[in-house]
C-alpha positions in Angstrom: -29.9 -22.2 -2.3 -26.7 -21.2 -1.1 -25.8 -18.1 1.0 -24.3 -16.4 -2.0 -27.2 -17.2 -4.2 -29.6 -15.7 -1.4 -27.5 -12.4 -1.6 -27.5 -12.1 -5.3 -31.5 -12.5 -5.1 -31.6 -9.9 -2.4 -29.5 -7.5 -4.6 -32.1 -8.3 -7.5 -35.1 -7.1 -5.1 -33.2 -4.3 -3.9 -32.3 -3.0 -7.4 -36.0 -3.5 -8.7 -37.2 -1.4 -5.6 -34.5 1.3 -6.2 -35.8 1.8 -9.8 -39.3 1.9 -8.6 -40.5 -1.6 -9.7 -42.3 -4.4 -7.6 -39.5 -7.1 -7.6 -42.3 -9.9 -7.3 -44.5 -8.6 -10.1 -42.4 -6.6 -12.1 -44.8 -3.8 -12.3 -44.0 -0.2 -11.7 -44.7 1.0 -8.0 -47.2 3.6 -7.4 -46.2 7.1 -7.5 -47.1 7.7 -3.8 -45.2 4.5 -2.6 -42.4 5.2 -0.1 -39.7 3.5 -2.3 -40.4 6.1 -4.8 -39.2 9.0 -2.5 -35.7 10.1 -3.6 -33.9 9.5 -0.1 -35.2 5.9 0.2 -34.3 5.3 -3.5 -30.6 6.5 -3.0 -30.5 4.5 -0.1 -31.4 1.2 -1.8 -28.9 2.0 -4.6 -26.2 2.5 -1.6 -27.1 -0.8 -0.1 -27.1 -2.6 -3.5 -23.5 -1.4 -4.1 -22.3 -2.6 -0.5 -24.2 -6.0 -1.5 -22.3 -5.9 -4.8 -18.9 -5.8 -2.9 -19.8 -8.6 -0.6 -21.2 -10.5 -3.6 -17.9 -10.0 -5.5 -15.9 -10.8 -2.3 -17.3 -14.5 -2.8 -20.3 -13.9 0.2 -17.6 -12.5 2.7 -18.2 -9.4 4.3 -14.8 -8.4 4.5 -11.6 -10.1 3.4 -9.6 -11.8 6.4 -6.5 -9.7 6.6 -3.2 -11.6 6.9 -1.1 -10.5 9.9 2.3 -9.0 8.7 4.4 -11.8 10.4 2.3 -14.6 8.5 3.1 -12.6 5.0 6.3 -13.5 2.8 9.1 -11.1 3.3 9.3 -8.3 0.8 10.9 -9.4 -2.5 10.4 -8.8 -6.2 10.2 -11.1 -9.3 12.7 -10.6 -12.1 9.5 -9.3 -13.9 8.5 -7.0 -11.4 12.1 -5.6 -11.0 12.4 -5.2 -14.8 9.6 -2.5 -14.3 11.5 -0.3 -11.7 12.7 3.1 -13.0 14.4 5.8 -11.2 12.9 9.5 -10.8 14.8 12.0 -12.5 14.7 14.3 -9.4 16.1 13.3 -6.2 13.5 11.2 -3.8 13.5 10.3 -0.3 13.8 6.7 1.0 10.0 6.6 1.7 9.5 7.3 -2.1 11.8 4.7 -3.3 9.9 2.2 -0.8 6.7 3.4 -2.1 7.8 2.5 -5.8 8.9 -1.0 -4.6 5.8 -1.8 -2.5 3.7 -0.6 -5.6 4.8 -3.8 -7.4 4.1 -6.2 -4.8 1.3 -8.6 -3.9 0.5 -6.7 -0.5 -2.0 -9.0 0.5 0.5 -11.9 0.7 3.9 -10.1 0.9 5.1 -8.0 3.6 5.4 -4.1 2.5 9.0 -3.1 2.8 9.7 -0.2 5.2 12.0 2.8 4.8 13.8 1.7 7.9 14.8 -1.6 6.4 15.8 0.0 3.2 18.3 2.5 5.4 19.4 -0.6 7.6 20.4 -2.4 4.4 22.2 0.6 2.9 23.8 0.9 6.5 25.0 -2.7 6.1 26.2 -2.1 2.5 28.2 1.0 3.9 26.2 3.6 2.0 25.0 5.0 5.4 26.3 5.6 8.6 24.6 6.1 11.8 25.5 9.2 14.1 24.1 10.4 17.3 23.6 14.3 17.8 24.2 15.9 21.4 20.5 15.4 22.2 21.3 11.5 21.8 19.2 11.4 18.6 20.5 8.8 16.2 20.4 9.1 12.3 21.6 7.7 9.2 23.8 9.9 6.9 25.7 9.1 3.6 29.1 7.6 3.8 31.7 9.0 1.2 30.7 5.9 -0.9 27.1 6.7 -0.5 27.8 10.2 -1.5 29.4 9.2 -4.7 26.7 6.9 -5.2 24.3 9.9 -5.1 23.0 9.8 -1.4 23.0 13.3 0.2 21.7 14.9 3.3 19.4 17.5 3.5 17.2 19.4 5.7 13.6 20.6 5.9 12.1 23.2 8.0 8.5 22.5 9.1 5.7 25.2 9.7 7.0 25.4 13.5 10.5 26.1 12.3 12.0 23.0 13.3 14.5 21.8 10.8 14.3 17.9 10.0 17.4 16.1 8.6 16.8 13.2 6.2 18.4 11.8 3.1 17.7 12.0 -0.7 18.7 9.8 -3.5 19.4 10.9 -6.9 18.7 8.8 -10.1 21.9 7.0 -9.8 21.3 6.1 -6.2 17.7 4.9 -7.0 19.1 3.0 -9.9 21.5 1.3 -7.3 18.6 0.2 -5.0 16.7 -1.1 -7.9 19.7 -3.1 -9.4 20.2 -4.6 -5.9 16.5 -5.4 -5.0 17.7 -9.2 -4.6 20.4 -8.2 -2.3 17.8 -6.1 -0.2 15.7 -9.1 0.0 18.5 -11.3 1.0 19.2 -9.0 3.8 15.8 -9.0 4.9 15.8 -12.7 5.1 19.2 -12.8 7.1 17.7 -10.3 9.5 14.5 -12.0 10.0 16.5 -15.2 10.7 18.7 -13.5 13.2 15.6 -12.1 15.2 14.1 -15.6 15.4 
């Protein structure tokens, strides 16, 4: 008997006990038996559910996570890219990245980061980097970026601190979606330069 078969049999026994049945004889367990207590029954149902997840995972307790550096760089197929639709309202770079990442196989492909999107837009001349008096660098839209639909805005948090960030209107989002191949190529070049 394989390990997976043993797990399936164990789950059958646990399910029977959770339902108040002797798994060996198939007869109902006596009313006073410990497995008929509500807390014990719930615990058995819970263990059965966990065991089912392990069985569904081919007998592995946990899927082995592939380290990010061993995954393929972010990219989309033409079919995936065809599903991209911009929001009608202006959104942040993080929201655009979330939409893009929602289409990838995250188990085998690296998720895109907002910083990477901004670096690509910087290289495309849509953003430029400025430094404030405190030495903090941030990216703001260039005139080309503004014409495209990128605009800087500020949000004040609960402490009263203003946080600067960029938002992307429908046209700017569509620009990113239409140029996802160029974004992927940029990521490939950047990775090659880092090596």
